[in-house]
Each structure stands twice: as structure tokens, then as C-alpha cells.
C-alpha positions as a Markdown table, in Angstrom:
| # | Residue | x | y | z |
|---|---|---|---|---|
| 1 | Met | 158.7 | 94.3 | 56.9 |
| 2 | Val | 158.3 | 97.4 | 59.6 |
| 3 | Ala | 158.2 | 101.0 | 59.1 |
| 4 | Thr | 159.8 | 103.5 | 61.4 |
| 5 | Ser | 159.7 | 107.1 | 61.9 |
| 6 | His | 163.9 | 108.0 | 61.6 |
| 7 | Ser | 166.2 | 106.7 | 59.3 |
| 8 | Pro | 168.1 | 104.4 | 60.8 |
| 9 | Asn | 171.6 | 105.8 | 60.9 |
| 10 | Met | 172.0 | 109.8 | 61.8 |
| 11 | Thr | 174.6 | 110.9 | 64.1 |
| 12 | Cys | 174.4 | 114.3 | 66.7 |
| 13 | Pro | 174.7 | 117.6 | 65.1 |
| 14 | Ile | 176.6 | 118.3 | 67.8 |
| 15 | Cys | 178.6 | 115.3 | 69.6 |
| 16 | Gly | 177.3 | 112.8 | 66.2 |
| 17 | Gly | 176.7 | 110.1 | 68.4 |
| 18 | Glu | 173.4 | 108.4 | 67.7 |
| 19 | Ile | 170.2 | 109.2 | 67.1 |
| 20 | Glu | 166.8 | 108.6 | 69.0 |
| 21 | Gly | 163.8 | 110.1 | 67.9 |
| 22 | Asp | 161.6 | 111.0 | 64.2 |
| 23 | Thr | 164.6 | 112.6 | 62.4 |
| 24 | Asp | 162.2 | 113.1 | 59.2 |
| 25 | Thr | 160.1 | 115.4 | 60.5 |
| 26 | Tyr | 162.9 | 116.9 | 63.0 |
| 27 | Pro | 165.2 | 118.6 | 61.1 |
| 28 | Asn | 169.4 | 118.3 | 63.0 |
| 29 | Leu | 167.4 | 116.2 | 66.2 |
| 30 | Val | 170.4 | 116.8 | 69.3 |
| 31 | Cys | 171.0 | 112.7 | 71.0 |
| 32 | Asp | 169.4 | 113.2 | 74.7 |
| 33 | Asp | 173.4 | 113.6 | 76.3 |
| 34 | Cys | 174.4 | 116.7 | 74.1 |
| 35 | Asp | 170.2 | 118.3 | 75.3 |
| 36 | Asp | 171.1 | 118.1 | 78.9 |
| 37 | Arg | 173.6 | 120.8 | 78.4 |
| 38 | Ala | 171.0 | 122.8 | 76.4 |
| 39 | Val | 171.7 | 126.2 | 78.6 |
| 40 | Gly | 169.7 | 129.9 | 77.9 |
| 41 | Glu | 171.2 | 133.2 | 76.6 |
| 42 | Asp | 172.4 | 133.6 | 80.7 |
| 43 | Cys | 174.3 | 130.5 | 80.9 |
| 44 | Glu | 171.7 | 128.6 | 83.0 |
| 45 | Pro | 170.7 | 126.1 | 82.4 |
| 46 | Ala | 167.7 | 125.3 | 80.2 |
| 47 | Lys | 164.0 | 125.4 | 81.6 |
| 48 | Tyr | 160.8 | 123.5 | 80.9 |
| 49 | Gly | 157.4 | 123.8 | 82.0 |
| 50 | Phe | 156.0 | 125.2 | 85.6 |
| 51 | Glu | 160.2 | 125.9 | 85.8 |
| 52 | Tyr | 160.0 | 128.2 | 82.4 |
| 53 | Leu | 156.7 | 130.2 | 83.6 |
| 54 | Asp | 158.7 | 130.7 | 87.3 |
| 55 | Arg | 155.2 | 128.8 | 89.2 |
| 56 | Gln | 153.9 | 126.4 | 90.9 |
| 57 | Pro | 150.8 | 123.9 | 89.2 |
| 58 | Asp | 147.2 | 124.8 | 90.8 |
| 59 | Ser | 146.2 | 122.9 | 93.8 |
| 60 | Asp | 143.1 | 122.1 | 93.0 |
| 61 | Gly | 143.5 | 118.1 | 93.7 |
| 62 | Gly | 142.9 | 117.9 | 89.8 |
| 63 | Ile | 145.6 | 116.1 | 87.7 |
| 64 | Gln | 147.6 | 119.2 | 85.3 |
| 65 | Met | 150.0 | 118.1 | 82.9 |
| 66 | Glu | 153.1 | 120.9 | 82.6 |
| 67 | Pro | 153.1 | 123.9 | 80.2 |
| 68 | Asp | 154.6 | 123.6 | 76.6 |
| 69 | Thr | 156.6 | 125.7 | 77.2 |
| 70 | Gly | 160.2 | 126.4 | 77.9 |
| 71 | Thr | 163.7 | 128.0 | 77.2 |
| 72 | Asn | 163.9 | 128.9 | 73.5 |
| 73 | Pro | 166.6 | 129.0 | 71.6 |
| 74 | Val | 168.6 | 127.2 | 74.0 |
| 75 | Phe | 172.7 | 126.2 | 73.1 |
| 76 | Ile | 174.5 | 123.3 | 73.8 |
| 77 | Asp | 178.3 | 123.4 | 72.8 |
| 78 | Gly | 178.2 | 126.7 | 72.0 |
| 79 | Glu | 175.8 | 125.7 | 69.2 |
| 80 | Lys | 172.4 | 127.5 | 68.6 |
| 81 | Cys | 169.5 | 125.1 | 68.8 |
| 82 | Trp | 166.1 | 125.6 | 69.5 |
| 83 | Arg | 163.6 | 122.9 | 71.1 |
| 84 | Arg | 159.4 | 122.3 | 69.8 |
| 85 | Tyr | 157.9 | 121.7 | 73.5 |
| 86 | Arg | 154.7 | 119.5 | 72.4 |
| 87 | Phe | 152.7 | 116.6 | 74.3 |
| 88 | Gly | 154.5 | 117.4 | 77.2 |
| 89 | Gly | 158.1 | 116.9 | 76.8 |
| 90 | Trp | 160.2 | 118.2 | 74.4 |
| 91 | Val | 162.3 | 117.8 | 70.7 |
| 92 | Thr | 165.4 | 120.2 | 70.6 |
| 93 | Met | 167.5 | 120.4 | 66.8 |
| 94 | Lys | 170.5 | 122.2 | 66.0 |
| 95 | Asp | 170.1 | 125.9 | 63.6 |
| 96 | Gln | 173.0 | 125.8 | 61.3 |
| 97 | His | 171.1 | 128.5 | 59.6 |
| 98 | Asp | 171.3 | 130.8 | 62.6 |
| 99 | Cys | 167.9 | 131.7 | 62.4 |
| 100 | Asp | 166.2 | 134.4 | 65.1 |
| 101 | Ser | 163.2 | 132.9 | 65.5 |
| 102 | Leu | 162.0 | 129.3 | 66.1 |
| 103 | Glu | 159.3 | 130.9 | 63.9 |
| 104 | Glu | 161.7 | 131.1 | 61.0 |
| 105 | Phe | 163.8 | 128.3 | 62.0 |
| 106 | Tyr | 160.5 | 125.6 | 60.2 |
| 107 | Glu | 160.5 | 128.1 | 57.6 |
| 108 | Thr | 164.3 | 127.8 | 56.4 |
| 109 | His | 163.3 | 123.7 | 56.9 |
| 110 | Gly | 160.0 | 123.7 | 54.8 |
| 111 | Met | 158.0 | 122.6 | 58.6 |
| 112 | Met | 155.0 | 125.8 | 57.0 |
């Protein structure tokens, strides 16, 4: 038997669909379909990396990773969520407590 890092029957807290990801580490993960609909407070699509910073990558010829930053909080179907940006991507988690910051969300869920 192989241990996995996520619970097998977790559902999206927004649509009830199946969740892929580390649901033991990240509470209230949303599914990819819902995540694709995330918008910022300005109702514009959520941004990530260079697009969020409103700049282009350096053109010195070196390999450059997207900066681990982006829109926070995000809203999906009117539900407030927080994104954790890291390792060239992100995870999106629904905020059922209306936290004021990602740090407060982490503290509320015992992640800090």
C-alpha cells in the first residue's frame, strides 16, 4: 500500500467537485475548474508572476522563473479565497472565516 499526501474523497468547498492536491496541508482547497474562475477585488481575472507585477522578464538570456506572487485575496463565485504562491504556481483555499490577510488565514487554520 502506498501512502498519499491527500485525502481520497475531498470535495471542493465551492462547487462540490473532486479535489486534486494536498488537502492535509492546505485547508479548503478549491478544484481546478473553480480556480480558473478566480478574480481579484477589481473583478478582473486573478494575475500571477510577471503579469501581476506588470513587467516583463529580464532579457539577459538567463532562465527566469515566474515570481512567486499574485492576486490575493481572490474571489470565486463571490466566495473569498486565498492563494499561496510558491514553486512556480499556487494553491487556492476558500476562506470561510473572512480573514484580513493570508497570514491570518494561516493562523486561523494552525498553519503558522
